[in-house]
C-alpha positions in Angstrom: -114.4 -14.6 0.4 -111.5 -15.0 1.1 -111.1 -17.5 4.2 -114.8 -18.6 3.6 -113.4 -21.6 2.0 -115.4 -24.3 0.1 -113.6 -26.6 3.1 -114.6 -23.6 5.8 -116.2 -24.6 9.1 -119.1 -22.7 8.0 -122.8 -25.0 8.4 -123.9 -26.9 5.4 -126.4 -25.5 3.5 -129.8 -24.2 5.1 -132.7 -26.2 3.9 -137.0 -25.5 4.2 -138.6 -26.7 7.3 -139.8 -30.5 7.0 -142.7 -31.2 9.1 -143.5 -34.7 8.5 -140.3 -36.3 10.7 -141.3 -36.9 14.0 -138.8 -37.4 17.2 -141.7 -40.5 17.6 -138.9 -42.5 15.2 -137.3 -45.2 17.4 -133.5 -45.0 18.2 -133.3 -48.6 16.8 -134.8 -47.7 13.8 -132.7 -44.5 13.0 -129.6 -47.1 14.1 -130.5 -49.2 10.9 -130.5 -46.1 8.5 -126.8 -45.2 7.1 -124.8 -41.5 8.3 -126.1 -40.2 5.0 -129.7 -40.8 5.7 -129.8 -40.0 9.4 -127.1 -36.3 8.4 -130.3 -35.7 5.6 -132.5 -35.5 8.7 -129.9 -33.3 10.4 -130.0 -31.2 6.9 -133.6 -30.9 7.3 -134.3 -30.2 10.9 -132.8 -27.1 10.8 -135.6 -24.6 11.4 -136.1 -27.1 14.9 -133.3 -27.1 17.1 -135.2 -30.3 18.9 -135.4 -32.1 16.3 -131.7 -31.5 14.5 -130.4 -32.5 18.2 -132.0 -35.4 18.1 -130.6 -36.3 14.6 -126.9 -35.1 15.5 -127.1 -37.4 19.3 -128.1 -40.3 16.9 -125.8 -39.6 14.6 -122.9 -39.8 17.0 -124.8 -42.6 19.1 -124.6 -45.1 15.8 -120.8 -44.4 15.2 -120.1 -45.2 18.8 -121.9 -48.3 19.1 -120.0 -49.4 16.0 -117.0 -48.3 17.2 -116.5 -45.9 14.0 -113.8 -43.6 14.9 -114.3 -41.8 11.5 -117.9 -41.3 11.8 -117.6 -40.1 15.7 -115.0 -37.6 14.2 -117.6 -36.4 12.0 -120.3 -36.6 14.7 -118.0 -33.8 16.7 -117.9 -31.8 13.6 -121.7 -31.7 12.9 -121.8 -31.1 16.3 -119.6 -28.2 15.7 -120.8 -26.8 12.3 -124.0 -25.9 14.5 -122.4 -24.4 17.8 -121.0 -21.7 18.8 -118.4 -19.7 21.1 -116.2 -22.3 23.4 -118.5 -25.3 22.6 -117.0 -25.3 18.9 -113.4 -25.4 20.7 -114.6 -28.1 23.0 -115.7 -30.2 19.7 -112.6 -29.8 17.9 -111.0 -31.3 21.0 -113.3 -34.1 21.2 -112.2 -34.5 17.6 -108.7 -34.6 18.0 -108.6 -36.8 20.6 -111.1 -39.5 19.1 -108.5 -39.2 16.3 -105.5 -40.0 18.0 -107.7 -42.9 20.3 -108.3 -44.1 16.1 -104.1 -44.1 15.3 -105.4 -43.0 11.7 -102.8 -39.8 10.8 -104.8 -38.5 8.4 -107.5 -37.9 10.5 -105.9 -36.6 13.1 -104.5 -34.2 11.1 -107.5 -33.3 9.5 -109.1 -32.6 13.3 -106.0 -30.3 14.0 -106.9 -28.5 10.7 -110.5 -28.3 11.7 -109.2 -26.6 15.3 -107.3 -24.7 13.3 -109.8 -23.4 12.0 -112.3 -22.7 14.5 -109.1 -20.2 16.4 -108.8 -18.5 12.6 -112.6 -17.7 13.0 -112.0 -15.9 16.3 -109.2 -14.1 15.0 -106.3 -15.7 16.8 -103.8 -16.1 14.0 -100.7 -17.3 16.6 -103.1 -20.7 18.1 -104.4 -21.1 14.9 -101.3 -21.8 12.6 -99.7 -23.1 16.4 -103.0 -26.1 15.1 -102.0 -25.9 11.4 -98.7 -26.8 12.2 -99.6 -29.8 14.3 -101.7 -31.1 11.4 -98.8 -31.0 9.3 -97.1 -33.3 11.0 -99.5 -36.0 10.2 -101.1 -34.5 6.6 -97.6 -34.7 5.6 -97.0 -38.5 6.3 -100.0 -39.5 5.1 -100.8 -40.0 1.5 -103.7 -37.2 0.8 -103.0 -34.7 -1.6 -105.9 -33.1 -1.3 -105.7 -32.4 2.7 -102.5 -31.4 2.3 -103.3 -28.6 -0.5 -106.1 -27.9 2.3 -103.7 -27.2 4.6 -101.3 -25.1 2.7 -104.0 -22.9 1.8 -105.1 -22.3 5.4 -102.2 -21.6 6.1 -101.5 -19.3 3.5 -104.3 -18.0 4.8 -102.9 -17.1 8.4 -99.7 -15.4 6.5 -101.6 -13.3 4.3 -103.3 -11.8 7.5 -100.3 -11.8 9.6 -98.8 -9.8 6.6 -96.3 -12.4 5.7 -97.2 -12.5 1.9 -93.6 -14.1 0.2 -94.4 -17.0 2.8 -98.2 -17.4 1.7 -96.9 -16.9 -2.1 -94.9 -20.3 -2.2 -97.9 -21.8 -0.9 -100.6 -20.8 -3.0 -98.8 -21.1 -6.1 -98.8 -25.1 -4.9 -102.6 -25.0 -4.1 -103.4 -23.2 -8.0 -101.8 -26.0 -9.5 -103.1 -28.8 -7.4 -106.7 -27.5 -7.3 -106.7 -26.7 -11.1 -108.8 -29.7 -12.7 -109.8 -31.0 -9.2 -111.7 -28.4 -7.1 -113.5 -25.2 -8.6 -113.8 -23.4 -5.1 -110.2 -24.5 -4.0 -108.8 -23.1 -7.6 -110.6 -20.0 -7.5 -110.0 -19.3 -4.2 -106.3 -19.9 -4.1 -106.5 -17.5 -7.5 -108.5 -15.0 -5.3 -106.1 -15.3 -2.6 -102.6 -15.0 -4.7 -103.8 -12.0 -6.4 -104.5 -9.9 -3.1 -100.8 -11.4 -1.9 -99.5 -9.5 -4.8 -101.3 -6.3 -4.4 -100.2 -6.2 -0.8 -96.8 -7.0 -2.1 -97.3 -3.8 -4.7 -97.1 -5.9 -7.9 -100.4 -4.3 -9.0 -99.6 -5.6 -12.7 -99.1 -9.2 -11.4 -102.5 -8.7 -9.5 -105.0 -7.4 -12.3 -103.4 -10.7 -14.3 -104.4 -12.9 -11.6 -107.9 -11.2 -11.3 -108.7 -11.5 -15.1 -107.5 -15.1 -14.8 -109.9 -15.9 -11.5 -112.8 -14.2 -13.9 -112.0 -16.4 -16.9 -111.8 -19.0 -15.2 -114.8 -19.0 -13.3 -116.6 -18.4 -16.6 -115.1 -21.1 -17.9 -115.7 -23.8 -15.1 -119.6 -22.3 -14.9 -119.1 -20.5 -11.5 -119.4 -17.1 -10.9 -119.8 -16.9 -6.6 -116.2 -15.3 -6.5 -116.1 -13.3 -9.9 -117.5 -9.8 -7.6 -114.1 -10.3 -5.7 -112.4 -10.4 -8.5 -113.5 -7.4 -9.6 -113.1 -5.7 -5.8 -110.1 -6.6 -6.0 -109.0 -4.8 -9.3 -111.2 -2.0 -8.1 -108.0 -1.8 -5.1 -105.7 -1.8 -7.7 -106.9 1.2 -9.6 -106.8 3.0 -6.3 -103.4 1.9 -5.2 -101.8 2.9 -8.7 -104.2 6.2 -8.4 -106.7 5.3 -11.0 -109.6 7.1 -9.0 -112.3 7.4 -11.3 -112.1 3.5 -12.2 -111.5 2.3 -8.5 -114.6 3.8 -7.6 -116.9 2.3 -10.7 -115.5 -0.8 -9.6 -115.8 -0.6 -5.9 -118.5 0.9 -6.0 -120.4 -1.7 -8.2 -118.7 -4.7 -6.0 -119.5 -2.7 -2.4 -123.7 -3.5 -3.7 -123.3 -6.8 -4.0 -121.4 -7.7 -1.2 -123.2 -5.4 1.3 -126.3 -7.8 0.6 -124.1 -10.9 0.8 -124.9 -12.7 4.6 -121.8 -12.9 6.4 -119.0 -10.8 4.5 -118.9 -7.9 7.0 -114.6 -8.3 6.1 -115.4 -7.4 2.6 -117.8 -4.9 3.4 -115.6 -2.9 5.3 -112.8 -3.7 2.6 -114.7 -2.1 0.3 -115.5 0.9 2.2 -112.3 1.9 3.2 -110.3 1.9 -0.6 -113.6 3.6 -1.4 -112.6 6.1 1.2 -109.1 6.6 -0.3 -110.9 6.7 -3.6 -112.8 9.8 -3.0 -110.0 11.1 -0.5 -107.7 11.3 -4.2 -110.2 13.0 -6.4 -110.1 15.8 -3.9 -114.2 14.8 -2.3 -112.8 14.0 1.6 -116.4 14.5 3.0 -117.7 11.5 1.1 -114.2 9.4 1.9 -114.6 10.2 5.8 -118.0 9.0 5.7 -116.5 5.8 4.0 -113.5 5.8 6.7 -116.1 6.1 9.4 -117.5 2.7 8.4 -113.7 1.0 9.0 -114.0 2.4 12.2 -117.6 1.4 12.8 -116.4 -2.6 12.0 -114.0 -2.3 14.5 -116.2 -0.9 16.9 -118.9 -2.6 16.4 -117.4 -6.6 15.7 -113.2 -6.3 16.8 -112.8 -6.2 12.7 -109.3 -4.7 11.8 -106.7 -5.3 9.7 -103.1 -3.9 9.0 -103.9 -2.3 5.5 -106.9 -0.7 7.2 -105.3 1.5 9.8 -104.6 4.2 7.5 -108.2 5.5 8.0 -107.6 7.0 11.3 -104.8 9.0 9.6 -107.1 10.1 7.0 -109.9 11.0 10.0 -107.4 12.4 12.1 -105.8 14.5 8.8 -109.5 16.0 8.5 -110.9 16.9 11.5 -106.8 18.9 12.1 -107.9 20.7 9.0 -111.6 21.9 10.2 -109.7 22.4 13.2 -112.1 20.5 15.4 -110.0 19.3 18.4 -112.3 16.9 20.2 -112.9 14.6 17.4 -109.4 14.6 16.1 -108.4 13.5 19.4 -111.0 11.2 19.5 -109.9 9.5 16.0 -105.5 9.7 17.5 -107.3 7.4 20.3 -109.3 5.0 18.3 -105.7 4.6 16.0 -104.1 3.8 19.3 -106.7 0.9 19.9 -107.3 -0.2 16.6 -102.9 -0.7 16.7 -102.8 -2.3 20.4 -105.8 -4.3 19.3 -103.7 -5.5 16.0 -100.3 -6.4 18.2 -102.1 -8.5 20.5 -103.5 -10.7 17.8 -100.2 -12.4 17.1 -96.8 -12.1 18.1 -96.4 -11.9 13.8 -97.8 -8.8 13.2 -95.7 -7.2 16.2 -92.9 -6.4 13.6 -95.0 -5.2 11.1 -96.8 -2.6 12.5 -93.8 -1.3 14.2 -92.2 -1.2 10.6 -95.3 0.6 9.0 -96.9 2.8 11.9 -95.4 5.3 14.2 -97.2 4.3 17.3 -95.0 6.5 19.4 -95.6 9.8 16.9 -99.3 9.0 16.9 -98.9 8.7 21.0 -97.0 12.4 21.3 -99.5 13.7 18.7 -102.2 12.5 20.9 -101.0 13.7 24.1 -100.2 17.3 22.0 -103.8 17.6 21.4 -105.0 16.8 24.8 -102.7 19.5 26.0 -104.0 21.9 23.8 -107.6 20.9 24.7 -106.9 21.4 28.2 -105.3 25.0 27.6 -108.3 25.8 25.4 -110.9 24.3 28.0 -108.8 27.1 31.0 -109.1 29.6 28.2 -113.2 29.2 27.4 -113.0 28.7 31.2 -111.5 32.2 31.6 -113.4 33.7 28.8 -116.9 32.7 31.1 -115.5 34.0 34.2 -114.6 37.2 32.1 -118.0 37.7 30.7 -119.6 36.6 34.0 -117.7 39.3 35.5 -118.2 41.7 32.6 -122.2 40.9 32.8 -122.1 41.8 36.6 -120.3 44.8 35.7 -122.4 46.1 33.2 -125.7 45.2 35.7 -124.0 47.2 38.5 -123.3 49.9 36.2 -126.4 49.8 34.3 -128.1 50.1 37.6 -125.9 52.8 39.4 -126.4 55.0 36.3 -129.9 54.3 36.0 -130.0 55.1 40.1 -127.6 58.5 38.9 -130.5 59.6 36.2 -133.3 59.0 38.9 -131.5 61.6 41.1 -130.5 63.2 38.4 -133.7 63.7 37.3 -135.1 64.8 41.0 -132.4 67.2 41.1 -133.2 68.9 37.9 -136.8 69.2 38.9 -136.2 70.6 41.9 -133.7 73.8 40.0 -136.4 74.2 37.5 -139.1 74.7 40.3 -136.8 77.1 41.5 -135.8 75.0 44.6 -132.0 75.4 43.8 -131.2 76.7 47.3 -131.8 73.2 49.0 -129.0 71.6 46.1 -126.6 74.4 47.2 -124.5 72.0 48.9 -124.7 69.0 47.1 -121.7 66.5 47.8 -119.8 69.4 49.7 -118.9 69.5 53.2 -118.3 73.1 54.2 -115.8 74.3 57.3 -116.7 77.2 59.3 -113.9 78.2 61.6 -115.9 78.0 65.5 -113.8 81.1 66.8 -114.6 84.4 65.9 -113.0 86.3 63.4 -110.0 88.9 64.3 -111.6 91.6 62.2 -113.8 94.7 63.5 -117.1 94.2 62.7 -117.5 97.2 60.9 -114.7 96.0 58.3 -116.6 93.0 57.9 -119.7 94.6 57.5 -117.9 96.9 54.6 -116.9 93.6 52.8 -120.6 92.1 52.8 -122.0 95.0 51.3 -119.3 95.4 48.3 -119.4 91.9 48.1 -123.5 92.3 47.6 -123.0 95.1 44.8 -120.3 92.8 43.4 -123.5 89.7 42.8 -125.9 92.7 41.9 -124.1 94.2 39.2 -122.7 90.8 38.2 -119.7 91.1 37.9 -118.6 87.7 38.5 -119.1 86.9 34.8 -116.3 88.6 33.9 -113.8 86.0 32.6 -110.9 88.0 34.4 -112.4 88.2 38.0 -110.3 86.3 40.0 -109.5 85.8 44.1 -107.0 88.5 44.6 -109.0 90.9 42.1 -112.0 90.4 44.3 -110.3 91.3 46.8 -109.6 94.7 45.7 -113.1 95.1 44.7 -113.8 94.4 48.1 -110.7 96.7 49.8 -109.7 94.1 51.7 -106.8 91.8 51.8 -106.8 88.5 50.8 -106.9 86.8 54.3 -109.8 88.9 55.1 -111.8 87.9 52.1 -111.1 84.5 52.4 -112.2 84.4 56.4 -115.2 86.3 55.8 -116.5 84.7 52.2 -115.8 81.1 54.2 -117.7 82.3 57.3 -120.9 84.1 55.9 -120.8 82.2 52.5 -119.6 79.2 53.6 -117.1 78.5 50.9 -114.0 79.3 49.2 -114.0 82.4 47.2 -113.3 80.8 44.0 -116.0 78.5 44.8 -118.2 81.4 45.6 -117.6 83.2 42.3 -118.2 80.1 40.2 -121.2 79.1 42.2 -122.4 82.6 41.1 -121.5 82.0 37.9 -123.3 79.0 37.9 -126.8 80.6 39.5 -126.9 83.1 36.9 -126.7 80.8 33.8 -128.6 78.2 34.9 -131.4 81.4 35.4 -130.9 82.6 31.9 -131.2 78.4 30.6 -134.7 78.4 32.0 -135.7 81.8 30.6 -134.2 81.6 27.5 -134.0 77.7 26.5 -132.1 78.2 23.2 -129.2 78.1 25.2 -129.6 74.4 26.2 -128.6 74.0 22.9 -125.0 75.7 23.3 -121.9 73.5 23.8 -121.0 73.4 27.2 -117.8 75.5 25.8 -120.2 78.2 24.8 -122.2 78.3 27.6 -118.7 78.5 30.0 -117.8 81.5 28.1 -121.3 82.9 28.7 -120.7 82.1 32.1 -117.6 83.9 32.7 -115.3 80.5 33.1 -112.0 80.4 31.3 -112.4 76.7 30.4 -114.9 74.1 29.4 -113.3 72.1 32.0 -113.5 74.2 35.0 -117.1 74.9 34.0 -118.3 71.6 34.0 -116.7 70.3 36.7 -118.2 73.9 38.9 -121.8 73.2 37.6 -121.9 69.5 38.9 -120.4 70.9 42.5 -123.2 73.4 42.3 -126.2 71.2 41.8 -125.2 67.8 41.5 -126.1 67.2 37.7 -123.7 67.9 34.9 -124.5 70.7 32.1 -125.5 68.2 29.2 -128.0 66.3 31.6 -129.5 69.5 32.5 -130.0 70.5 28.8 -131.1 67.6 27.8 -134.2 67.3 30.0 -134.5 71.4 29.1 -134.7 70.5 25.4 -137.5 67.8 26.5 -139.3 70.1 28.5 -139.3 72.1 25.1 -139.6 76.3 25.5 
């Protein structure tokens, strides 16, 4: 309610639609009415802008015709009350010009006061104060005490909103003494603002004392319109003193009433901020954040911000930092900077205050740090996605390769089971057979081949001690000749020849005795005459193109 004073530049009270008045009333007949009667028709025609404009013009025309400068000023003021935007300022300028033409210092002061109020309503505190000071030049020379204190109050409002509370206090104390017993609205509004000044100066005891006085005086004077605002102010005092449960009780009760009050958005936001601080104080952080978001919404939607509300963004950034939500944390850091910049742009008088109370550079550094962190996280995320895609492609490739291999393995298994193993004898191997004749007698070759045939028939290759050197003894030929003969007639090296015999033998045994399919690789290696499991596995795969494990699995699947 602060700033919505009894003498503020708001519209006159709203009246019900009147249906009987007609624009057919002649201009001359209107001119015969007094100003009060014409203005009464202005008020009654509120719901009909055409009628209202007609009567507003009639009021101003009458003043011009009668050369009544005071009523001309009032006529422009009537228009101002019912206008918006730059039009209001144009009517304020007309008021000043007309008052200066009249040469009435009190009227000039009042016109400048009105112009200052227009700037104040637009939150242009610098220009508002400029016009208030111009008004003071004239009002100070007049004997209009009421206008003088009305001006002092409005100057105090600017001082309050620009954080110069000590200057506001002196003006308000003089207003308190004057308005008591002279103007109930002026008196109660002064008390309310006086208590808020002490509150912002951390004089909570004095503020509470004035709030109690305001409630008592309002009851005594039969005016309760500001009672809820004194309750709100007391709730703020409790918040600042750490009495959070009491603060919540009083702030919540006032909040419910104020939010239903027309055109009092500012106090809705103010209550929301201190409710947020109170809920934060008792550890209900989520509820607190909901109220702090209302402060941000006020700034977003209506450009409403005050220095005391800025720390809402500190709580919001702290909350989302705790949740490790860097995106929202960064968002509110940016909004914090925007709000500070906005406040600094409002008036030169706010600049030093904000510098003293808020570490703008620190907030900017934190913003930059979070931005860098998010860039790094994004890169990591992109890298992670790339790795996942790579792994997926690799998995698909490996899966395909595995399935393809299994199909080949299955074909080879079926060939072995169907006694087609000779066709698989050279799977994956290239044997180089010498094209030149052997430097060995044919007689000797035949002897060696015969001995090798007996070696195969007797299954001597199952002996784990058999080696290339021992086989040369059995074949009764030196190692060189043995190697040449086996390479030429068997198409493989000596140990490969021995190992292939072993693999063929163990496969036949498994086909005949399926119980062997349940053996381990190590046990099968031993049965086949291999010295190690690794050698067995490698020899098996080289011989038939599949692993022993796969062969045994498929053999078990076929059953006995």
